[in-house]
C-alpha positions in Angstrom: -19.8 2.3 18.2 -22.1 -0.1 17.3 -21.7 -0.7 13.5 -18.2 0.1 10.7 -18.9 0.1 7.3 -15.8 -0.3 5.0 -16.1 1.3 1.7 -13.4 -0.6 -0.3 -14.4 -0.2 -3.8 -11.0 -0.9 -5.7 -10.5 -3.8 -3.8 -9.2 -6.4 -5.4 -6.7 -9.7 -4.8 -3.7 -9.3 -7.2 -0.8 -9.2 -6.2 -0.6 -10.5 -2.4 -0.3 -7.2 0.0 -2.7 -4.2 -0.2 -6.0 -5.4 -1.4 -7.0 -7.5 1.8 -7.0 -4.1 3.5 -10.7 -5.1 4.3 -10.5 -8.1 6.0 -7.7 -7.1 8.3 -9.3 -4.3 8.9 -12.7 -6.0 9.2 -11.0 -8.2 12.1 -9.8 -5.8 13.5 -13.7 -5.4 15.1 -14.5 -8.5 15.8 -17.1 -8.1 18.9 -19.3 -4.9 16.2 -21.5 -6.0 14.4 -19.5 -5.3 10.6 -21.1 -4.6 6.9 -18.4 -4.2 4.0 -18.8 -2.3 0.4 -16.7 -3.9 -2.0 -15.8 -4.2 -6.2 -17.8 -6.6 -6.9 -15.1 -9.5 -8.2 -13.5 -8.9 -4.3 -16.3 -10.8 -3.3 -15.5 -13.6 -6.0 -11.7 -13.5 -4.1 -11.6 -12.8 -0.8 -13.8 -14.8 1.9 -15.5 -13.4 4.4 -16.4 -14.1 7.8 -20.5 -14.9 7.9 -21.1 -12.4 10.4 -20.3 -9.7 7.6 -22.8 -8.6 5.0 -20.8 -8.1 1.9 -22.0 -5.6 -0.7 -21.1 -4.9 -4.1 -20.3 -1.7 -5.8 -22.3 -1.2 -9.3 -20.8 -0.2 -11.6 -17.2 -1.3 -13.1 -16.3 2.0 -13.5 -17.1 3.6 -10.1 -14.3 5.0 -8.1 -11.7 2.7 -10.4 -9.1 4.9 -11.5 -11.1 4.9 -15.3 -12.5 8.0 -15.1 -9.7 9.6 -15.3 -8.4 8.3 -18.8 -8.4 12.0 -20.9 -8.9 10.2 -24.7 -12.0 8.0 -22.7 -13.6 10.6 -21.4 -14.0 13.9 -20.8 -14.3 16.3 -18.0 -17.5 16.6 -17.7 -17.9 13.1 -18.1 -15.5 13.1 -14.7 -17.9 15.8 -13.1 -21.1 13.5 -13.6 -19.2 10.4 -12.2 -17.8 11.9 -8.9 -21.6 12.5 -7.8 -23.1 9.2 -9.3 -20.0 7.8 -7.1 -21.4 9.7 -4.0 -24.7 8.8 -4.8 -23.7 5.2 -4.4 -21.9 5.9 -1.2 -24.7 7.1 1.0 -26.5 4.2 -0.7 -24.2 1.7 0.9 -24.7 4.1 3.9 -28.3 4.2 4.3 -28.9 0.3 4.0 -26.2 0.0 6.8 -29.1 2.4 8.8 -25.4 3.7 9.9 -26.2 6.4 13.6 -24.2 9.1 14.5 -23.0 6.4 17.2 -22.0 4.5 14.1 -19.0 5.0 11.6 -18.0 4.8 7.9 -14.4 4.4 7.0 -12.8 4.4 3.1 -9.1 3.8 3.1 -8.1 4.0 -0.6 -8.4 7.5 -1.3 -6.7 8.4 -4.3 -7.0 11.9 -5.4 -9.9 11.7 -8.3 -11.6 10.3 -5.4 -11.5 13.4 -3.2 -14.0 15.5 -4.7 -17.0 12.1 -4.4 -15.5 11.7 -0.9 -16.7 16.0 0.4 -20.3 14.9 -1.1 -20.4 11.7 0.4 -19.4 13.7 4.2 -21.7 17.1 3.0 -24.3 14.5 2.7 -23.9 12.9 6.2 -24.0 16.0 8.1 -22.2 17.0 11.2 -25.2 14.4 13.0 -24.0 11.7 10.7 -21.2 8.5 11.6 -17.6 9.5 12.6 -16.1 9.3 9.0 -12.6 8.6 8.2 -10.8 8.5 5.7 -7.5 7.6 4.2 -5.8 9.5 1.8 -3.4 8.1 -0.9 -1.4 9.9 -2.8 -0.3 9.5 -6.7 1.6 11.9 -9.6 -1.5 12.8 -11.8 -1.0 13.5 -14.9 -0.6 17.2 -16.1 -3.8 17.4 -17.0 -6.0 16.3 -14.4 -3.7 18.7 -11.6 -6.1 21.5 -10.8 -8.7 18.5 -11.0 -6.6 16.4 -9.1 -6.3 19.4 -6.2 -9.8 21.0 -6.8 -11.8 17.3 -4.9 -8.6 17.4 -2.5 -9.4 21.8 -1.8 -13.0 20.7 -1.6 -12.1 17.1 0.3 -9.8 20.1 3.5 -13.0 22.4 3.8 -15.5 19.7 4.5 -13.0 19.0 7.3 -12.7 21.9 8.4 -16.5 22.5 8.6 -17.2 18.8 10.0 -15.6 17.7 13.5 -16.5 14.5 12.3 -15.2 14.0 9.2 -11.2 12.3 9.7 -8.3 12.5 7.2 -5.6 10.5 7.5 -2.3 9.9 5.3 -0.1 7.3 4.6 2.9 9.0 5.4 3.5 12.6 7.6 5.4 13.6 4.6 2.2 13.9 3.0 -0.3 15.0 6.4 2.4 17.2 6.1 2.0 18.5 2.5 -2.1 17.9 2.6 -1.8 20.9 5.0 0.4 23.3 3.3 -0.8 22.8 -0.5 -4.6 22.3 1.0 -5.6 24.0 3.7 -6.0 20.8 5.3 -7.1 20.7 8.9 -3.9 18.7 11.5 -4.1 15.1 10.2 -3.2 11.7 11.3 -0.9 9.6 9.7 -2.6 5.8 9.3 -0.8 2.6 8.8 -4.1 0.5 7.6 -3.7 -3.5 8.5 -3.0 -5.2 5.7 -1.5 -8.8 5.8 -1.2 -8.7 10.0 0.0 -11.9 10.7 -1.6 -14.0 13.9 0.7 -13.9 17.2 3.3 -12.0 18.3 5.9 -10.7 16.4 9.1 -13.1 16.1 12.8 -11.9 14.7 13.8 -14.0 11.7 16.2 -16.4 12.0 20.1 -16.1 10.2 20.9 -17.2 6.8 21.6 -20.2 7.2 23.0 -21.2 3.2 22.0 -18.5 1.9 20.6 -14.6 2.0 17.4 -14.3 0.2 17.0 -11.0 -1.8 12.9 -10.2 -1.3 12.0 -8.3 -4.8 8.5 -8.3 -3.7 5.1 -5.9 -4.7 4.0 -4.6 -8.6 6.2 -4.0 -11.5 5.6 -0.5 -12.7 8.3 1.9 -13.8 8.1 4.4 -10.4 8.4 1.4 -8.5 12.2 0.4 -10.3 11.5 -1.6 -12.2 14.5 -0.4 -14.9 16.7 -0.7 -12.1 16.0 -4.4 -11.3 18.3 -5.7 -13.8 21.4 -3.7 -13.2 21.3 -3.9 -9.8 21.5 -7.8 -9.7 24.2 -7.7 -12.4 26.3 -4.7 -10.2 25.2 -7.6 -7.2 26.9 -10.0 -9.2 30.2 -8.1 -9.7 30.6 -7.5 -6.5 29.0 -10.7 -4.4 32.3 -12.8 -4.2 34.8 -9.5 -3.3 32.3 -8.7 -0.4 33.2 -12.3 1.0 29.7 -12.8 0.5 28.2 -16.2 0.0 25.0 -17.6 -2.0 22.4 -14.7 -2.5 18.7 -16.0 -4.1 16.7 -13.8 -5.2 13.5 -13.7 -4.9 12.0 -12.3 -8.1 7.8 -11.4 -8.5 7.3 -11.2 -12.1 5.4 -8.1 -13.6 1.7 -8.2 -13.8 0.1 -9.2 -17.0 2.8 -12.2 -18.0 1.6 -15.3 -17.6 3.8 -18.6 -17.8 4.9 -18.5 -21.2 6.4 -14.4 -20.5 4.1 -13.4 -22.7 2.5 -10.2 -22.0 3.4 -6.2 -21.6 6.1 -4.7 -24.0 8.3 -3.2 -20.7 8.1 -7.2 -18.9 8.6 -9.1 -21.5 11.9 -6.8 -22.3 12.1 -6.8 -18.4 12.4 -10.8 -18.4 14.2 -10.6 -21.4 17.1 -8.5 -19.7 16.9 -10.5 -16.6 17.3 -14.1 -18.9 20.1 -12.6 -20.6 22.1 -12.1 -17.3 25.4 -14.1 -16.7 24.3 -14.7 -13.7 27.9 -16.5 -11.1 26.7 -19.9 -9.6 26.3 -18.3 -5.7 23.5 -16.1 -7.2 20.2 -17.4 -8.4 17.0 -15.7 -9.4 13.0 -17.8 -8.3 10.4 -16.2 -10.5 7.9 -16.0 -8.1 4.1 -15.3 -10.6 2.8 -12.0 -10.7 -0.2 -12.5 -9.1 0.1 -14.4 -5.5 -2.7 -15.7 -2.8 -2.1 -13.8 0.2 -0.6 -16.8 1.9 1.6 -17.3 -0.8 3.0 -13.4 -0.3 3.0 -14.3 3.1 5.3 -16.8 2.8 7.2 -14.9 0.1 8.5 -12.2 3.0 9.5 -14.5 5.4 11.6 -16.2 3.3 13.6 -13.3 2.6 15.7 -12.1 5.1 15.7 -8.5 3.3 13.5 -6.2 0.7 14.7 -4.3 -1.7 12.3 -1.3 -2.5 14.2 1.1 -5.9 11.3 3.4 -5.7 11.6 6.8 -7.8 11.4 9.6 -5.6 9.2 11.6 -7.1 7.3 9.4 -7.1 7.1 8.3 -3.2 8.8 11.6 -1.2 5.6 11.5 0.4 4.0 8.7 -0.7 4.0 5.7 1.5 4.5 2.2 0.5 2.4 -1.2 1.5 6.0 -2.8 1.5 7.4 -1.1 4.5 4.8 -1.8 6.2 4.7 -5.4 4.9 8.0 -5.6 6.3 8.1 -4.1 9.5 5.2 -6.6 10.5 7.0 -9.1 10.1 10.5 -7.4 11.5 12.2 -8.1 7.7 14.7 -5.1 6.9 14.9 -3.2 3.7 16.5 -1.3 1.3 15.0 2.1 -0.2 15.1 4.8 -1.9 17.1 8.2 -0.7 14.0 10.5 0.8 11.7 8.1 0.4 8.6 9.0 2.2 8.0 7.0 5.6 11.3 8.2 7.2 9.7 7.5 10.7 9.9 4.1 10.3 12.9 3.7 8.3 14.8 6.2 11.0 13.8 3.4 14.1 15.0 0.2 11.6 18.0 1.6 11.1 17.6 1.5 7.5 19.9 1.3 4.4 19.3 3.4 1.5 20.8 4.5 -1.5 20.3 6.5 -4.8 22.5 5.0 -7.8 22.6 1.0 -8.9 25.6 0.1 -7.7 24.3 2.0 -4.1 21.9 -0.4 -3.8 24.1 -3.5 -4.8 26.1 -2.1 -2.0 23.5 -2.2 0.7 22.3 -5.4 -0.1 25.6 -6.8 0.5 26.5 -5.0 4.3 23.1 -6.1 5.3 24.2 -9.5 4.1 27.7 -9.0 6.1 25.6 -7.5 9.4 22.4 -9.2 9.1 22.7 -9.2 13.0 22.0 -4.8 13.8 19.2 -5.2 10.6 17.2 -7.8 11.6 17.0 -6.2 14.9 15.8 -2.5 13.9 13.4 -4.0 11.6 12.3 -6.6 14.5 11.9 -3.0 16.4 9.9 -0.9 13.6 7.8 -3.9 13.4 7.0 -3.8 17.1 6.7 0.5 17.8 4.3 -0.5 14.0 1.7 -3.3 15.6 1.3 -1.0 18.3 0.7 2.8 15.9 -1.9 0.3 14.2 -3.5 -1.6 17.4 -3.6 2.5 19.3 -5.1 3.8 15.9 -8.1 0.8 15.4 -9.3 1.0 19.6 -9.8 5.0 19.5 -11.8 4.8 16.5 -13.6 2.0 17.9 -13.8 3.7 21.2 -15.0 6.6 19.4 -12.0 9.4 20.8 -9.6 10.5 18.1 
């Protein structure tokens, strides 16, 4: 393999994790000529090396989620945009002069992008470069379910015909779902590198003066924003009885809030409900900015003894979470929703699960009481995940899949 084109039209830098994936992927190909195409805003925020050619998407709408806003755009408009997206991607491949010995990686494929990817793959054909598409799940609005399914089915049909098209999912659960629902050929789980830390994985130290709980990442409805204030309240009620000393919560604020905490109605209500809590002296909440640099986000995880992910099970039964990967990369235990996807990695880690506010609070206290056990499990899962990522990148580099 000589050249790698990484297509990332949604690349931006907001919550400190996930979005710098492009840079991490590029860093995995140190001895290759490297190309990257990113959304034009990303080039201002993410710094690449001198050996990386950065191209900009021609239109902020290209492959963005905006094309599926029902109020603004018709089905005909979306079909035109899909064709335009495929044409733009083909243009990048031609500018890179990719041949059969090269590769294209597209690692943020939402279901509404599947149609564009299928068209793109068909244009490159079986004599073109190897193509690696990673499918990310989501819960589509009711009016778009058929459209999403049609795009996924088209991509599955294309993959069955093209031996150089390789499909990956975030989770093994999603892979099984796509094979059953859309006839995808057997797909492979691809744990995409995110903010991979340099050097070997080192076990976290135990809590000293206080136990630090990280509630990081996006704060959206499907990620449990409505549950967090009640979890904090329940934790305060149980903490003293459990015999746990000081607990400090690192809580990343919802997106859209400025320093005066003005912003979206949901975000404002969330912040207000937290400030109204009467917390004991041994439980404190430190608010972090909604937008963190990669370094600041990594530091917050490094400080955390535990990450709490009260995600909605209907949205995350098969869809994965970057936060699980972030935690594993630095050996941090997590508390997740019962039935959450990525069960293979949670089983290695022995992650506690919960399905109610009280259960989340109890799980946090259980980890604090027996931290060595859960820390060791997270360390083992982190080692396994790093090995899996390394093997996948080596397979792509070697052209063996």
